[in-house]
N, C-alpha and C positions, 0 to 999 in steps of 0.2 A: 466456668469452673474455677474454682481456686487456683495455685499452683500445687498448692498442697496436696488439695483431691487428687488435681493432674496425676500426682504422681503415685500417690495410691495404689487410684485405679491401673496403672499402668504396669505398678508391682505384683499389683494382686491379680493380673493377667496372667504372671510370666509363672512356669510348675518352678515349684519351690523344689527344691532338690537340699541333699547334705550339705551342709558348708568347705565348697572345695579349697584347694589348696594353692596357696600360690608361690609365685616360679621368678627367679632370675637367673636369667639364661647366659653363661659368658658365651656371646657367639661367634668371633673369629673372625676369620677367612668367609667366605660366600662358597669357597670350594667347597666346605664339610658340607653342602647341601647333596652333592651328588657323588663323595668320597665316601667309602664304606672305610672308614677311620673310630678312632677310640669316643671320637663326641660325636660323630653322628649313630655311633650302637649306643651311645647314651642317651640320646634323646629318643632313639627309636624302641630301647627301651621302658623308659620313662612313659613312654605312648600306651602301651602299653599295661604299664602296672598302674596309673592313677586311673581316678573313675575317669570316665567318659563325659569330657563336659556336654553343656547344650549350645556351649561357646564362646569362644574364646576373643579374650581383647588383647591386642598386643600393644606394647610402652618401648616403641622402638627406638634407636639411638639414633635411629638415621631421618624422620620428619621431627622438622625445625619449625617454627611459626613462630607468628611474631603473637599469637591467639591462642588460648587450645582449643584444637577443634577436635574432631570424630569422625569417622567413617561413619559413610548415612546411605552408598551407594548398597545397593542389592547383588552387584555383583560386579566387589572390585577387581583390579585389573592387576597383572605382576609385573612390578616395576622390578627392569633388571640396572641400579641407579649405583653401577661401578662402573670399570672399564678396564682391558690387558688382560681380561681370562679367555680361558677357550671356550667356544663357539656353544661345545656342551652346557655350559653354563647358560647364555641368552637362550636358550632352546628350552630352557626348563621353565614350567610352567606349574600356578599353584592356581586352579581355580574353586578356589574354593567360594560358596556362597558365602553376600555379608551378612550381618547380624542388627539390623533396620532397630527391630524394638528394643533391640538393647543398647543398642546404641544412643536412642532415643529418652531409654531410660538412663542412663549413663549424666546428660549430657541435661537431664531434672536436678540429680542427684550432685552435682558437683558446682559447688553453691562458692568457692574459691576464685573461678573465675568465671567471664560470659563467655562459657562456649557454645563454637560454631561447628555446624554441622559442614563437613563438605563430603562432595561428590567426585572431587577430581586426584584425591590422592591415589590411594589401593594398599595393596600391600610389599612393604621394599622389606628386601634380604633381609635387613634384623628381621623379621617376621617371616617370611617363606623359608629360607635358607634352614630354620629353627623347625619347622611347621611337617618340611617336608620327610625329614625319612623321622619325624615324628607322629605325625597323622599321614600316612601316604596318599589315604583315599581319599583326605582334603571332600572331605562332608562335613566338618562341621564347620558350624559360619564363626567369620573370622571379622571384629572391626580391629581400626587403633585407636589410638588417645595418641596426640601429639605432644612435642616439648616444648615449651617456650624457653628459649638457652637463657635468658637475662633476665631472669628470675633465681631467685633465694632457695636452697636447697628446704627451705622451710615448708614452699612456697608448692614445690613438687608432692610431697610430704605431705604434708593437710590436703591434694586432690587424691591420696592416695586414700586414707583414712574416710575419706565421703563415698568411695566405691565400695565400703563393702557389702552392702548390700547386695550385690551382685555376685558376691562370691553366694552364697544364698537361695540364686537364682538358676545357680549351674553355670556358671562361668568361671570358667579356670581365667588369673589376670596372668600374665607374663607381660617379664620384660626385658628387652633383650639388648646385651650391654656387650661392658667389659670392666672390670674391674683396678684393672691395670693397664691402659690403653696408649700407646706413645708411638705412635709408626714412624717416629724422626728418628728414633733410638734401635728399631725392629735392626735383630744378627739376617739377613736375607740368607748368611751362609750356612746358619743355624748348626754354632758351632758346640750351643747347651751351654753359652753362659745365658746366667741371671742377672740384673744389674742389682745393686744390692736397696737402692732405693725403689725399686720396683719392689721385694720381695719386703720391706719395710713398710709401704702401703700395702699390702696385701697381708702383713700381718698384723698388722695396726689398725685396720676394719676388720679381719675376724675375730681378734678379741673385742671392738667395743658389740659388733654381732652377737656375740658369746653370751655378755655377760646381759645384751639387753640397753645398752647403752646409748641411744639414740641422740641424744642430747651432742655428745661429741662426736657424733657423724651428721650432725648438722653444723659444726661448729671445725669438720675436720682441716679447710681450706686454713687457717690463724693458730691450730695444732701442728700440723706439721708441716705448714709452712714450702718450705723450697722443693721437700718430698712431694706435696702433693701438687705445686706445678710442672714438674720432672714430670709425675707419675701420668699427670691428665693435663698434657699442652694446652689443648680446650676440652672440655667436659663432657660431651654430648654421653659419651657411654656408662659415665658414673649415672646420669642423671634417673633413672630405669629403675637403680637401686631404691632411691629413695622412695619410690613410690608404691614396693615393692616393701618395705620398712615399715609406713606408716598402712599398711592394710596386716601388720601384724596384730595381733591378739593375747592376752594375756593366758598364759600355760600352754601357747604355741612350741610346739619345737623346731630349732633350724639344721637341717640335714644341707652338708657339701659334696657336690662330683665335680667330678672333672678341676678337679683341685692341682690347673700343673700353668706353666709361667710359656708360653709361644714365643719362642725365636727372641728369649732376653726378658721383652717387655709390655707383652700381650699378658693378662689371666683370664684362664679358660675357668677360672673357677667358677662355681653357680650352686644356686640354695634352690632349698624347695621348704616351706614353713605350709605345718600343718601342728594339728591338735595329734 
C-alpha cells in the first residue's frame, strides 16, 4: 500500500468531528497545576466550555529533540521535569492514556520532517500542568509532539499547517509555552514591575496576530532585535505558538485570555483560534 493510500485508510478509520479549535496556553509555573488561582480557574473553565476532544495533541516547550518526534506509547508517564517545588507537586500524576492511532496519523501528515515515534518520553509539565485543571479526569487520550530547537520559525509553522487534518478528527491541538519568557529577569519579590521590553514584545506580537500578519511573526528576531533577545534569551517557550498560528484558517477568530504578566518577565497571555 502506498504512503498516500495508508494515510487515507488511517484517516478514514478515525471518527469525523466538527473542526476543533486550537489553543496556545501560557503555562507559567508548574504550581498552577495544583493551586487554585486565576490561571487554573481559567483552564478549568475552558475544559467545560470547549467541545470535548477525542484526543489532545500537546506541543510543549519542554520537549526539545534533535529530530521531530511524536509519543506513541499507550500509557505515557507523568514527567516531573523541574526541581525545588513542594512534594505535593511531585506527587501529582496525570494518568491519561496515549493516542497511538492519532500519533501514527500525525507521523504520516508531517512531510516537513522525518518524524520518529517515541516510547520513552511521556507528558512533561508543559502538558499535564495545564491538563490537570482542564480535564481532571485524565480520560482523554494525550500525545506530544517535540520541538527541534535549531529550526527556523517557518519550519515549525509549516508542521502546524500539515496537522490541520487532526482538527477534523476531534483532536484538540494545544501549544504550551509563554509569549514572554525570561527567567533570568523574573521579579521574585513580585513587586508589580513589568519590564518595558516585555510589554513591547507582548504588544507587538498581539498586534501581528490580530492583523493576521504571520510574515512579521516569522521575522520577529530581525524586526524586534534586542527586544526579542531580551524577551526570549532562549526561544523554546515561543516555538509552540508557531504551530498554532500555522493551524489558523481563513476567517477564524482569535480570542485572548489570561492576558497578564507574571513577575515582570513571564507573559501568561493565551489564545484560542476558532471559527
